TORDRENPA-226627 format. One line per 8 residues: number of its first residue (from 1); for each residue x, y, z of N, C-alpha, C, O. Coordinates in steps of 0.1 Angstrom, whole numbers. Last residue first. Example, Ala and Ser with C-alpha at 12.3 -4.5 7.8 and 13.67 -1.06 7.14 Angstrom:
% TORDRENPA-226627
2) 128:-22:71:137:-11:71:129:0:79:134:11:80; 132:-57:78:123:-45:78:132:-33:78:142:-33:85;
END
This chain:
% TORDRENPA-226627
293) 249:-358:81:254:-371:83:250:-376:96:254:-387:100; 218:-340:74:233:-339:84:237:-355:84:228:-364:87; 201:-330:48:201:-343:58:217:-341:63:226:-340:56; 183:-301:38:195:-306:42:193:-317:52:186:-316:62; 158:-294:16:160:-300:29:172:-306:28:173:-315:20; 154:-262:2:159:-272:3:163:-280:16:168:-275:26; 125:-244:2:138:-244:7:143:-259:9:137:-267:16; 114:-233:-35:113:-241:-21:125:-243:-14:136:-245:-20;
285) 113:-199:-46:117:-214:-44:115:-220:-34:115:-215:-23; 81:-181:-46:94:-183:-42:98:-195:-42:91:-203:-37; 65:-174:-76:60:-183:-62:77:-184:-59:85:-187:-67; 45:-152:-94:57:-158:-92:56:-162:-77:49:-156:-68; 8:-155:-102:20:-149:-98:36:-160:-94:37:-172:-93; -9:-161:-130:-2:-164:-119:9:-158:-114:19:-156:-121; -29:-130:-139:-21:-142:-144:-14:-149:-131:-13:-141:-122; -61:-120:-132:-49:-118:-134:-43:-135:-133:-47:-146:-129;
277) -90:-129:-153:-81:-129:-143:-69:-126:-141:-63:-131:-151; -81:-104:-173:-89:-108:-160:-93:-121:-163:-98:-125:-174; -50:-83:-178:-60:-92:-180:-67:-95:-170:-62:-93:-158; -32:-64:-175:-24:-81:-171:-35:-89:-176:-32:-101:-179; -42:-38:-173:-27:-40:-178:-25:-54:-184:-18:-56:-194; -67:-40:-167:-65:-35:-180:-52:-41:-185:-50:-47:-195; -64:-50:-141:-70:-61:-152:-69:-56:-167:-69:-63:-177; -53:-29:-127:-44:-43:-130:-50:-51:-140:-43:-60:-146;
269) -75:-12:-128:-61:-10:-139:-52:-19:-139:-43:-19:-147; -93:-25:-115:-95:-23:-130:-80:-21:-137:-76:-27:-147; -80:-25:-90:-84:-36:-98:-83:-37:-113:-78:-45:-120; -80:5:-82:-68:-3:-82:-70:-17:-94:-62:-19:-104; -106:11:-85:-100:14:-95:-85:6:-98:-80:2:-109; -117:-7:-61:-121:-7:-77:-112:-4:-85:-108:-12:-93; -106:7:-43:-99:-7:-46:-103:-13:-57:-98:-22:-64; -120:32:-47:-105:30:-46:-96:18:-51:-86:18:-57;
261) -145:23:-36:-142:26:-54:-124:28:-54:-117:23:-64; -142:15:-13:-145:5:-21:-142:13:-35:-136:7:-43; -135:41:-2:-124:32:0:-130:21:-11:-121:18:-19; -160:53:-9:-147:60:-15:-137:50:-16:-130:49:-26; -177:39:11:-179:40:-5:-166:43:-12:-162:36:-20; -168:47:32:-165:36:29:-166:32:16:-159:24:10; -171:76:33:-155:73:31:-155:57:29:-145:52:25; -198:75:35:-192:78:20:-176:79:21:-169:82:12;
253) -204:64:60:-204:60:47:-198:62:34:-194:54:26; -179:71:82:-189:76:75:-192:65:60:-184:61:52; -166:46:105:-165:56:96:-177:60:88:-187:52:87; -166:31:128:-175:42:126:-172:51:116:-174:63:117; -146:10:123:-161:6:127:-170:16:126:-182:13:124; -119:11:123:-127:14:109:-144:10:111:-152:8:101; -95:22:146:-109:13:141:-116:21:130:-119:32:128; -69:33:143:-74:20:153:-87:15:149:-89:3:148;
245) -56:52:127:-61:39:122:-69:26:132:-73:15:129; -73:81:142:-63:72:134:-68:62:127:-79:60:122; -93:94:155:-89:79:163:-76:75:154:-68:67:158; -95:117:143:-97:118:160:-90:105:165:-83:104:175; -95:110:116:-90:124:123:-86:120:139:-75:121:145; -113:94:116:-99:92:112:-92:101:120:-85:99:129; -138:107:121:-135:96:129:-117:90:127:-110:83:135; -141:129:102:-135:131:118:-133:120:127:-129:121:138;
237) -130:124:70:-137:119:79:-131:118:97:-121:112:102; -129:138:38:-125:139:50:-135:132:60:-148:133:58; -127:113:12:-135:127:19:-131:125:32:-129:114:37; -107:106:-17:-112:100:-1:-115:114:4:-109:125:2; -110:103:-51:-111:112:-41:-114:107:-25:-126:104:-23; -92:96:-78:-103:95:-70:-99:103:-56:-88:108:-52; -80:90:-108:-79:102:-98:-90:100:-91:-101:101:-98; -67:64:-129:-79:71:-124:-76:80:-112:-68:74:-105;
229) -45:63:-143:-57:53:-147:-68:59:-141:-79:59:-147; -35:93:-160:-37:84:-148:-46:73:-151:-54:74:-160; -32:111:-179:-22:106:-175:-21:92:-167:-12:83:-168; -60:124:-176:-55:118:-189:-45:108:-187:-48:97:-192; -61:137:-152:-69:124:-154:-66:117:-167:-68:105:-168; -49:158:-143:-38:144:-142:-49:135:-147:-46:123:-145; -66:180:-148:-54:179:-157:-48:166:-154:-40:162:-163; -84:172:-130:-90:171:-141:-75:170:-152:-74:161:-161;
221) -70:175:-107:-75:161:-108:-81:161:-124:-81:150:-130; -69:205:-105:-56:194:-108:-59:179:-111:-51:172:-117; -92:211:-103:-87:215:-115:-74:208:-118:-69:206:-129; -99:204:-79:-110:198:-86:-100:203:-103:-102:198:-113; -82:220:-65:-79:206:-64:-86:197:-76:-81:187:-80; -88:247:-71:-77:241:-75:-75:228:-74:-67:222:-82; -115:245:-58:-114:245:-74:-100:242:-77:-99:234:-85; -117:222:-30:-115:232:-36:-113:233:-52:-110:223:-59;
213) -141:196:-28:-128:200:-28:-125:212:-35:-131:214:-46; -169:203:-1:-163:201:-16:-148:202:-17:-142:209:-9; -166:194:33:-168:202:21:-164:195:7:-158:184:5; -141:193:56:-152:186:53:-157:195:38:-148:203:33; -105:187:49:-115:195:56:-128:186:50:-128:177:43; -89:171:37:-85:176:49:-97:183:57:-97:186:69; -91:141:16:-97:154:20:-90:159:37:-88:151:46; -67:132:-11:-73:128:6:-77:142:13:-69:152:14;
205) -67:115:-38:-65:130:-29:-73:129:-20:-85:125:-21; -49:92:-56:-61:94:-43:-57:109:-35:-47:112:-29; -46:74:-84:-39:88:-76:-53:88:-66:-65:86:-69; -32:48:-94:-44:52:-91:-40:67:-81:-32:67:-72; -13:37:-128:-16:43:-114:-26:49:-109:-32:55:-118; -9:33:-155:-16:20:-146:-16:23:-129:-18:15:-120; 2:54:-163:-9:48:-168:-16:36:-160:-28:32:-160; 29:50:-151:16:62:-148:7:59:-154:-2:64:-148;
197) 52:35:-151:39:32:-154:29:39:-148:22:34:-140; 81:57:-161:72:50:-149:60:44:-153:55:51:-162; 95:74:-177:91:61:-182:85:52:-175:83:41:-179; 105:96:-164:113:87:-161:109:72:-169:116:62:-168; 85:114:-173:98:116:-177:106:106:-175:116:106:-183; 63:104:-154:64:104:-169:76:105:-175:79:96:-183; 74:110:-128:71:95:-132:71:94:-148:77:86:-154; 75:138:-130:88:130:-129:87:117:-134:96:111:-141;
189) 49:144:-131:58:148:-142:71:138:-143:75:132:-153; 39:135:-107:34:126:-119:45:130:-131:49:122:-140; 56:151:-92:57:137:-89:53:128:-102:59:118:-106; 38:175:-96:51:176:-99:57:160:-99:63:158:-110; 13:166:-89:14:169:-103:32:169:-107:37:165:-117; 16:165:-64:17:151:-71:15:155:-83:16:145:-90; 22:191:-53:34:181:-51:30:169:-62:39:163:-68; -1:202:-58:9:208:-66:23:197:-65:32:195:-74;
181) -16:191:-39:-18:185:-55:-9:190:-62:-7:185:-73; -9:202:-19:-7:190:-19:-10:183:-34:-7:171:-37; -12:230:-22:3:224:-20:3:210:-22:13:205:-27; -42:230:-21:-31:233:-31:-20:230:-33:-16:227:-44; -51:196:-12:-49:212:-10:-39:215:-20:-30:207:-25; -55:169:-2:-66:176:-13:-66:191:-6:-74:196:2; -28:152:-2:-35:159:4:-43:168:-5:-39:174:-15; -21:120:-22:-19:136:-20:-31:142:-13:-42:139:-16;
173) -7:88:-34:-17:98:-23:-10:114:-25:1:118:-28; -7:63:-55:-2:80:-54:-11:89:-46:-20:96:-51; -2:33:-61:-11:42:-55:-5:56:-48:1:58:-37; 5:12:-86:10:25:-75:-1:30:-75:-9:32:-85; 5:-21:-92:-2:-7:-94:1:-1:-82:0:-5:-71; 22:-49:-100:22:-36:-91:13:-25:-95:18:-20:-105; 30:-75:-112:14:-69:-111:14:-62:-99:9:-66:-89; 62:-78:-100:48:-85:-108:38:-78:-105:38:-75:-93;
165) 80:-42:-95:76:-55:-91:66:-66:-98:59:-58:-105; 82:-20:-106:83:-28:-115:84:-46:-106:87:-58:-110; 76:-1:-87:67:0:-98:71:-15:-108:62:-20:-116; 96:-9:-72:82:-9:-65:73:-10:-79:65:-19:-81; 114:6:-84:117:-14:-80:103:-15:-77:98:-25:-82; 108:30:-89:110:22:-99:109:7:-95:104:-2:-102; 113:38:-59:101:40:-66:99:30:-79:89:23:-79; 141:34:-54:128:25:-45:116:28:-54:110:18:-58;
157) 162:32:-83:156:39:-69:144:29:-66:140:20:-72; 190:24:-99:176:23:-98:174:26:-82:181:24:-72; 216:51:-103:214:36:-96:199:37:-99:195:47:-103; 229:77:-106:230:64:-115:225:52:-114:228:43:-122; 225:97:-94:235:92:-89:241:77:-98:251:70:-98; 203:110:-106:219:117:-103:231:109:-99:243:113:-100; 182:91:-104:185:94:-116:203:101:-117:211:98:-125; 179:87:-77:182:81:-86:190:81:-100:199:75:-105;
149) 171:116:-71:178:112:-67:189:99:-76:201:99:-80; 147:117:-88:153:123:-92:168:120:-87:177:121:-95; 132:93:-71:132:93:-84:145:104:-92:152:99:-100; 131:107:-45:138:93:-47:141:91:-64:152:87:-68; 116:132:-49:129:132:-48:136:118:-51:146:117:-58; 88:121:-57:96:125:-69:111:128:-67:119:127:-76; 84:104:-30:81:99:-43:89:105:-56:95:98:-64; 101:95:-2:97:108:-8:95:104:-24:105:101:-29;
141) 95:67:12:103:70:4:95:84:-2:84:82:-6; 80:48:28:82:60:33:88:71:25:87:82:29; 48:26:19:61:31:17:66:46:25:57:54:28; 31:2:27:29:16:29:44:21:32:50:21:43; 20:-21:4:31:-17:10:30:0:14:29:9:5; -4:-48:1:-2:-33:1:10:-27:10:10:-29:23; -12:-71:-15:0:-68:-7:0:-53:-10:4:-48:-21; -32:-100:-17:-32:-87:-21:-23:-81:-9:-25:-85:3;
133) -22:-128:-10:-29:-123:-24:-27:-111:-29:-22:-108:-40; 3:-144:8:-9:-132:2:-12:-127:-9:-4:-122:-17; 24:-162:12:11:-166:5:1:-157:4:-9:-161:0; 48:-157:26:33:-155:35:20:-158:30:10:-158:36; 63:-154:4:65:-167:15:52:-168:24:47:-178:29; 54:-134:-7:53:-145:-14:54:-157:-6:48:-168:-7; 63:-114:13:50:-113:8:46:-126:2:35:-129:5; 91:-118:11:82:-121:23:70:-124:21:65:-133:27;
125) 92:-108:-17:95:-121:-15:90:-128:0:86:-140:1; 87:-80:-13:78:-91:-21:80:-103:-18:70:-110:-16; 109:-75:2:96:-72:8:86:-82:1:78:-89:7; 130:-75:-16:129:-84:-4:116:-84:1:112:-95:6; 122:-59:-38:121:-71:-39:120:-81:-28:114:-92:-28; 124:-32:-23:109:-39:-26:107:-51:-27:98:-57:-22; 153:-27:-4:147:-32:-16:133:-36:-18:131:-46:-11; 158:-22:23:156:-12:14:147:-12:-1:139:-4:-6;
117) 148:-40:55:156:-41:39:148:-27:31:136:-23:32; 158:-27:85:149:-29:74:153:-28:62:160:-20:58; 172:-28:110:178:-31:98:168:-30:90:171:-40:83; 157:-16:139:157:-26:131:165:-21:117:162:-10:114; 167:-3:171:162:-2:156:163:-11:148:174:-17:150; 161:-15:202:173:-10:189:168:-12:176:166:-24:172; 136:-6:222:144:-16:215:152:-11:203:147:-3:195; 119:17:232:133:15:235:141:4:227:153:7:224;
109) 94:8:227:102:18:217:113:20:221:119:27:213; 90:-29:220:90:-17:230:97:-5:221:104:-7:211; 80:-40:184:85:-39:199:81:-26:206:74:-17:203; 64:-43:160:58:-39:171:66:-39:186:60:-37:197; 70:-37:128:81:-37:141:74:-32:153:75:-20:157; 47:-53:108:54:-44:112:63:-48:126:62:-58:132; 24:-69:86:39:-71:91:46:-57:94:51:-50:85; -10:-76:96:4:-64:90:13:-69:94:12:-75:105;
101) -36:-90:74:-23:-90:85:-17:-77:81:-18:-70:71; -72:-96:78:-61:-92:71:-47:-89:81:-48:-87:93; -104:-113:82:-92:-109:87:-79:-102:78:-78:-109:67; -136:-100:82:-125:-105:74:-111:-102:77:-107:-90:76; -157:-90:93:-156:-100:94:-147:-109:88:-148:-121:88; -152:-61:87:-163:-67:81:-161:-83:84:-165:-90:74; -120:-63:97:-129:-56:88:-142:-64:83:-141:-74:75; -93:-69:116:-104:-74:111:-113:-60:105:-112:-49:110;
93) -55:-79:120:-69:-70:119:-82:-76:113:-82:-86:107; -26:-96:133:-41:-94:127:-52:-82:129:-55:-78:140; 7:-95:125:-6:-91:135:-18:-92:126:-19:-89:114; 33:-117:119:23:-108:112:12:-105:122:8:-115:128; 47:-139:130:54:-125:133:42:-117:125:46:-105:127; 32:-163:119:32:-159:133:39:-145:136:34:-140:146; 38:-160:92:24:-155:96:22:-154:109:14:-146:114; 63:-166:90:60:-155:85:46:-149:90:43:-137:91;
85) 60:-192:100:71:-184:107:67:-168:103:68:-159:111; 47:-204:82:41:-203:94:49:-195:102:44:-190:112; 63:-205:58:51:-197:58:43:-196:74:35:-187:76; 97:-201:68:86:-208:65:73:-201:66:71:-192:74; 127:-189:56:114:-184:62:103:-194:55:100:-196:43; 166:-189:58:149:-192:51:141:-192:59:145:-196:71; 183:-163:72:180:-177:71:164:-178:62:155:-170:60; 190:-139:74:199:-142:68:196:-159:68:204:-167:64;
77) 168:-121:89:172:-118:74:180:-124:69:183:-120:58; 145:-138:108:161:-136:107:161:-131:90:156:-136:81; 119:-124:122:120:-132:110:137:-126:107:140:-114:104; 111:-110:145:112:-124:143:115:-132:134:114:-144:136; 110:-86:137:121:-87:144:123:-99:147:134:-103:150; 85:-79:126:96:-84:119:110:-87:124:119:-89:117; 62:-100:152:69:-87:142:81:-90:133:87:-101:131; 53:-117:166:65:-114:169:70:-103:156:82:-100:154;
69) 24:-111:187:30:-114:173:43:-110:171:45:-98:174; 9:-103:207:16:-116:208:25:-116:195:35:-123:196; -10:-84:210:-15:-95:203:-2:-106:201:-3:-116:195; -2:-64:224:-9:-71:234:-12:-81:226:-17:-90:233; -3:-38:194:2:-40:210:-8:-51:215:-20:-49:213; -8:-33:171:0:-49:174:0:-49:186:4:-59:191; -14:-4:164:-21:-16:162:-19:-26:167:-30:-31:171; 12:8:170:4:7:181:-10:-2:178:-17:-6:188;
61) 27:0:145:30:-8:161:20:-6:167:16:-16:172; 15:21:126:12:6:128:16:-1:139:8:-9:144; 26:46:122:17:42:131:9:27:135:1:24:143; 61:53:127:52:48:122:37:45:131:37:42:143; 84:60:139:77:70:130:65:63:122:60:69:112; 94:41:154:91:54:160:83:63:149:75:71:152; 102:21:134:91:18:142:85:33:149:73:35:149; 105:30:99:110:27:110:102:30:122:95:41:122;
53) 81:14:73:91:28:80:96:23:92:91:12:97; 69:-3:58:85:-4:57:88:7:64:100:11:62; 45:-28:63:48:-13:71:68:-13:67:76:-20:72; 25:-42:47:37:-44:47:43:-27:54:44:-17:47; -4:-56:47:0:-48:47:14:-47:52:15:-51:64; -21:-85:32:-11:-83:42:-8:-65:39:-11:-61:27; -44:-110:27:-39:-98:26:-32:-91:36:-36:-91:48; -61:-135:10:-49:-134:21:-49:-116:20:-55:-112:10;
45) -93:-121:-5:-79:-132:-3:-73:-128:9:-77:-119:16; -110:-104:-5:-109:-111:-18:-101:-121:-17:-100:-129:-26; -114:-90:20:-130:-100:10:-126:-107:3:-132:-117:0; -93:-75:18:-94:-89:28:-108:-97:24:-110:-109:27; -97:-50:3:-93:-67:0:-92:-79:7:-91:-91:2; -108:-33:23:-115:-39:11:-111:-51:2:-119:-59:-4; -86:-33:42:-101:-37:47:-109:-40:34:-116:-50:35; -65:-22:27:-65:-38:32:-79:-41:38:-81:-53:40;
37) -75:1:19:-74:-7:10:-71:-22:15:-73:-32:8; -72:14:43:-86:13:38:-86:1:28:-95:-7:27; -46:13:50:-54:5:59:-69:3:53:-76:-6:56; -36:28:30:-31:16:31:-42:8:38:-47:-3:33; -47:53:37:-51:46:24:-50:32:25:-59:25:22; -35:58:61:-50:60:60:-55:51:50:-64:42:51; -7:61:48:-12:51:57:-27:47:61:-30:36:64; -12:85:35:-7:73:30:-11:63:36:-19:56:29;
29) -17:113:41:-28:102:40:-23:85:34:-30:76:31; 1:131:37:-6:127:24:-17:118:29:-27:115:21; 23:136:55:8:141:54:2:142:46:-5:152:45; 53:142:32:43:133:47:29:144:45:27:155:39; 50:138:-5:54:145:8:48:139:20:38:131:19; 43:120:-26:56:129:-24:62:136:-13:73:140:-12; 37:84:-17:34:98:-16:46:109:-21:58:107:-19; 22:53:-22:33:62:-20:30:76:-19:18:79:-19;
21) 17:19:-19:12:33:-14:22:44:-14:31:43:-5; 20:-10:-38:26:2:-32:19:18:-31:17:25:-40; 4:-34:-42:-3:-21:-43:11:-11:-35:7:-4:-25; 2:-64:-65:11:-54:-53:6:-41:-56:4:-36:-67; -14:-95:-62:-16:-78:-66:-8:-69:-56:-9:-67:-44; -16:-128:-75:-8:-115:-61:-7:-104:-67:1:-102:-76; -33:-159:-82:-27:-144:-82:-20:-137:-70:-20:-140:-58; -47:-180:-75:-30:-180:-78:-25:-166:-80:-13:-163:-79;
13) -72:-171:-65:-64:-178:-57:-48:-178:-59:-39:-177:-50; -80:-143:-83:-77:-156:-80:-68:-161:-71:-57:-156:-69; -99:-117:-62:-85:-119:-67:-86:-135:-70:-93:-142:-63; -123:-93:-63:-120:-106:-62:-109:-109:-70:-107:-105:-81; -140:-63:-44:-127:-69:-54:-128:-86:-53:-133:-92:-43; -175:-57:-39:-161:-61:-35:-150:-67:-47:-153:-74:-57; -181:-30:-65:-187:-46:-56:-174:-47:-50:-164:-41:-54; -182:-7:-76:-177:-9:-64:-179:-19:-59:-179:-18:-47;
5) -197:-10:-99:-183:-7:-103:-175:-6:-91:-163:-4:-93; -225:-11:-88:-222:-24:-95:-205:-22:-96:-199:-32:-93; -222:7:-58:-221:8:-72:-217:-7:-76:-209:-14:-71; -234:-3:-27:-223:-2:-36:-228:0:-46:-240:-4:-47; -253:15:1:-254:5:-11:-241:7:-17:-236:18:-14;
END
């Protein structure tokens, strides 16, 4: 049974909540958290996961096999898009009888690599055209390194651009290990130093073994709590370790409860920042109809 605080999330029909899922290092459970968030927010309204990773390094294309979805390759970057085009390109997933979408590159492994957009605004525009209310971005850039690199070259980085999108709540993932929380703490210091919205970020410590988190992990969570909207824990689940993102039907009850709590923490952070219900989301400009003579 869900606690009242972890009841299914609700989004207004006119709203759009953006959740960039980021990590400072690989192996942080980023894609797992993105999938669990999508399953939770699918009950709230149209939901999509944006896969920003190159095809051969991403777990998402394996979920779209035999669906016939065109994927990102079917969306020409230099032409206006319609909602039906974007939806035909997206693959469908199901969680608790609610569908949600994945936009990924589902082509065969030997297809030439796509030139995916780096700018978060381009991904946001794609989600807006698709009319999705909950937008989860599975990012690949290293969180702290990206911010430091941007400062050194004097340009905005991807982390800042994701955080500055309309109604964006950053979700920061780290393995629940000594090295994992150390990387998260360092990233949090960098975010704070750069004035990025750490106060509305949600941190997720992803368990790597059964049992209670180690003392160093619990201590790190306590130290992070005053600066971050909420520090949450995702317990180890052997089904995820064995089967990856393929199925959510055999997850442990505590995993599902943790996923609901993470979704609730994200929504609560958004409400504290912008009010309840969320304001109207920006809409893409309509495509002008050109009549040829």
